[in-house]
Z-matrix of the N, CA and C atoms (Angstrom, degrees):
N
C 1 1.406
C 2 1.509 1 107.85
N 3 1.296 2 119.99 1 129.77
C 4 1.461 3 124.83 2 -171.88
C 5 1.668 4 102.38 3 -107.93
N 6 1.370 5 109.76 4 147.50
C 7 1.464 6 112.72 5 179.02
C 8 1.518 7 109.36 6 -78.38
N 9 1.265 8 126.07 7 149.91
C 10 1.362 9 126.87 8 172.26
C 11 1.516 10 109.73 9 -76.86
N 12 1.354 11 110.07 10 147.84
C 13 1.450 12 115.93 11 179.17
C 14 1.494 13 112.32 12 -75.66
N 15 1.327 14 110.62 13 139.29
C 16 1.548 15 117.20 14 177.36
C 17 1.466 16 106.87 15 -96.02
N 18 1.270 17 118.48 16 125.58
C 19 1.534 18 116.10 17 170.75
C 20 1.529 19 108.03 18 -117.05
N 21 1.290 20 108.78 19 148.59
C 22 1.570 21 117.89 20 -174.91
C 23 1.487 22 106.55 21 -78.49
N 24 1.316 23 121.95 22 151.26
C 25 1.400 24 117.05 23 -179.83
C 26 1.506 25 113.23 24 -76.98
N 27 1.320 26 117.55 25 146.16
C 28 1.472 27 121.74 26 -177.36
C 29 1.555 28 112.51 27 -52.31
N 30 1.338 29 120.80 28 136.08
C 31 1.429 30 121.23 29 -179.42
C 32 1.560 31 105.90 30 -73.06
N 33 1.447 32 108.80 31 154.39
C 34 1.389 33 114.94 32 -178.97
C 35 1.569 34 111.21 33 -71.42
N 36 1.290 35 116.63 34 144.81
C 37 1.431 36 114.88 35 -179.39
C 38 1.426 37 110.93 36 -94.84
N 39 1.371 38 113.94 37 146.49
C 40 1.413 39 120.67 38 -177.80
C 41 1.490 40 112.94 39 -75.17
N 42 1.421 41 119.40 40 165.07
C 43 1.422 42 119.99 41 178.03
C 44 1.494 43 111.84 42 -60.16
N 45 1.284 44 119.16 43 -38.47
C 46 1.520 45 125.68 44 177.88
C 47 1.547 46 108.85 45 -50.33
N 48 1.409 47 111.17 46 -56.94
C 49 1.402 48 122.35 47 -175.03
C 50 1.586 49 108.74 48 -59.75
N 51 1.277 50 116.96 49 -42.33
C 52 1.380 51 118.37 50 177.30
C 53 1.411 52 112.33 51 -64.75
N 54 1.309 53 123.69 52 -36.97
C 55 1.502 54 127.29 53 -173.39
C 56 1.665 55 103.97 54 -72.07
N 57 1.316 56 116.87 55 -35.13
C 58 1.407 57 115.76 56 -179.90
C 59 1.419 58 115.98 57 -76.19
N 60 1.260 59 119.35 58 -4.91
C 61 1.525 60 126.53 59 -179.74
C 62 1.520 61 105.84 60 -94.80
N 63 1.286 62 124.27 61 9.13
C 64 1.506 63 121.50 62 166.24
C 65 1.332 64 114.31 63 -55.44
N 66 1.263 65 121.23 64 145.17
C 67 1.408 66 124.71 65 -178.14
C 68 1.503 67 104.46 66 -90.28
N 69 1.448 68 117.03 67 175.87
C 70 1.389 69 121.30 68 -179.34
C 71 1.485 70 115.23 69 -68.76
N 72 1.315 71 125.08 70 -33.83
C 73 1.267 72 131.02 71 -176.14
C 74 1.547 73 119.91 72 -49.09
N 75 1.379 74 116.06 73 -59.41
C 76 1.509 75 120.24 74 178.93
C 77 1.571 76 111.58 75 -63.20
N 78 1.331 77 113.09 76 -40.91
C 79 1.517 78 121.11 77 -176.32
C 80 1.550 79 106.57 78 -62.57
N 81 1.453 80 119.51 79 -44.39
C 82 1.396 81 115.89 80 -175.02
C 83 1.555 82 112.88 81 -72.04
N 84 1.417 83 112.90 82 -29.90
C 85 1.483 84 116.68 83 173.07
C 86 1.501 85 107.53 84 -62.22
N 87 1.302 86 124.03 85 -45.37
C 88 1.485 87 124.01 86 -178.88
C 89 1.514 88 110.47 87 -64.44
N 90 1.329 89 121.43 88 -39.92
C 91 1.437 90 123.83 89 178.55
C 92 1.492 91 106.07 90 -63.90
N 93 1.324 92 120.61 91 -42.66
C 94 1.448 93 119.15 92 -174.08
C 95 1.555 94 105.41 93 -70.72
N 96 1.238 95 123.53 94 -43.49
C 97 1.481 96 117.68 95 177.17
C 98 1.453 97 114.39 96 -60.33
N 99 1.382 98 119.95 97 -32.14
C 100 1.506 99 118.44 98 173.26
C 101 1.531 100 113.40 99 -65.74
N 102 1.281 101 116.19 100 -35.59
C 103 1.469 102 121.90 101 -178.52
C 104 1.586 103 107.11 102 -69.65
N 105 1.435 104 114.48 103 -44.01
C 106 1.380 105 113.46 104 178.91
C 107 1.501 106 116.13 105 -69.47
N 108 1.421 107 115.09 106 -31.70
C 109 1.445 108 114.90 107 172.53
C 110 1.552 109 110.05 108 -67.06
N 111 1.226 110 122.50 109 -39.89
C 112 1.516 111 120.48 110 169.61
C 113 1.520 112 115.53 111 -50.41
N 114 1.250 113 113.25 112 -45.70
C 115 1.613 114 118.53 113 -178.88
C 116 1.459 115 104.54 114 -60.54
N 117 1.356 116 115.31 115 -52.36
C 118 1.596 117 120.61 116 -175.85
C 119 1.592 118 107.37 117 -53.46
N 120 1.434 119 112.96 118 -46.18
C 121 1.500 120 113.34 119 -178.87
C 122 1.495 121 112.64 120 -66.71
N 123 1.281 122 119.54 121 -25.88
C 124 1.560 123 127.07 122 178.76
C 125 1.505 124 101.34 123 -67.24
N 126 1.296 125 125.50 124 -53.71
C 127 1.478 126 128.62 125 -160.33
C 128 1.594 127 114.11 126 -86.65
N 129 1.345 128 111.62 127 -8.45
C 130 1.550 129 114.64 128 -175.94
C 131 1.499 130 110.86 129 -80.77
N 132 1.275 131 123.40 130 145.15
C 133 1.472 132 128.36 131 -172.03
C 134 1.579 133 112.84 132 -96.83
N 135 1.252 134 115.17 133 -3.71
C 136 1.536 135 121.80 134 -167.25
C 137 1.468 136 112.83 135 -84.91
N 138 1.339 137 124.30 136 -51.94
C 139 1.362 138 122.27 137 -170.20
C 140 1.570 139 112.20 138 -123.48
N 141 1.268 140 111.96 139 131.89
C 142 1.410 141 118.19 140 174.75
C 143 1.562 142 116.60 141 -71.17
N 144 1.313 143 105.77 142 -28.54
C 145 1.665 144 108.24 143 176.25
C 146 1.497 145 111.47 144 -71.15
N 147 1.353 146 125.02 145 -35.27
C 148 1.377 147 125.77 146 176.26
C 149 1.442 148 109.33 147 -72.08
N 150 1.280 149 120.28 148 -30.13
C 151 1.555 150 122.87 149 174.44
C 152 1.471 151 109.83 150 -63.16
N 153 1.475 152 111.89 151 -42.74
C 154 1.386 153 111.81 152 -165.84
C 155 1.649 154 109.64 153 -79.83
N 156 1.163 155 115.25 154 -14.02
C 157 1.544 156 123.10 155 -178.29
C 158 1.618 157 112.09 156 -101.77
N 159 1.353 158 107.91 157 -1.49
C 160 1.583 159 112.67 158 -175.59
C 161 1.592 160 109.22 159 -72.43
N 162 1.284 161 116.49 160 -41.45
C 163 1.423 162 114.85 161 -179.03
C 164 1.628 163 115.25 162 -68.07
N 165 1.362 164 113.67 163 -30.74
C 166 1.432 165 117.76 164 176.25
C 167 1.657 166 108.29 165 -70.19
N 168 1.318 167 114.75 166 -35.95
C 169 1.444 168 116.59 167 -179.39
C 170 1.428 169 111.96 168 -70.80
N 171 1.260 170 117.73 169 -38.70
C 172 1.522 171 121.33 170 172.77
C 173 1.584 172 111.41 171 -63.41
N 174 1.140 173 121.05 172 -37.29
C 175 1.484 174 126.44 173 179.79
C 176 1.559 175 104.31 174 -68.44
N 177 1.340 176 121.56 175 -51.48
C 178 1.430 177 123.20 176 179.20
C 179 1.418 178 115.02 177 -53.52
N 180 1.415 179 115.95 178 -45.57
C 181 1.468 180 121.78 179 175.31
C 182 1.525 181 111.88 180 -64.79
N 183 1.300 182 119.18 181 -36.35
C 184 1.414 183 117.43 182 -177.90
C 185 1.545 184 110.26 183 -72.99
N 186 1.320 185 121.54 184 -44.86
C 187 1.428 186 122.52 185 174.22
C 188 1.520 187 108.27 186 -59.64
N 189 1.275 188 121.47 187 -41.13
C 190 1.481 189 121.07 188 -177.51
C 191 1.565 190 101.87 189 -65.33
N 192 1.175 191 121.38 190 -47.90
C 193 1.611 192 119.21 191 -174.28
C 194 1.590 193 102.68 192 -61.00
N 195 1.162 194 121.26 193 -43.63
C 196 1.507 195 117.37 194 -173.75
C 197 1.479 196 113.29 195 -71.30
N 198 1.436 197 121.94 196 -27.05
C 199 1.399 198 121.35 197 173.50
C 200 1.552 199 112.11 198 -75.21
N 201 1.454 200 111.68 199 -39.58
C 202 1.519 201 119.07 200 179.57
C 203 1.588 202 110.05 201 -66.33
N 204 1.289 203 117.34 202 -25.65
C 205 1.465 204 116.39 203 -172.91
C 206 1.621 205 108.90 204 -72.91
N 207 1.368 206 116.17 205 -6.77
C 208 1.394 207 123.17 206 175.58
C 209 1.519 208 116.22 207 -94.31
N 210 1.419 209 116.73 208 -6.63
C 211 1.471 210 128.41 209 172.60
C 212 1.425 211 110.97 210 -61.21
N 213 1.329 212 116.78 211 151.18
C 214 1.546 213 117.48 212 176.34
C 215 1.495 214 111.27 213 -74.59
N 216 1.223 215 121.17 214 156.83
C 217 1.508 216 117.81 215 -178.16
C 218 1.401 217 115.25 216 -81.74
């Protein structure tokens, strides 16, 4: 008669670990929304401030999308 193996309970994951486990889908949506927001900022005729920050917003969204595309599905 053999003894059953005793396994320790899995340690609780920290919030940072849980955030890193996000899958590609939600992050791609967020990056797409940031890019679309930048395009809207670029095309609006009301605010020079929004127009000035539109290119930076589009770049941030594009870099974010590039990074997120390497996340697991």
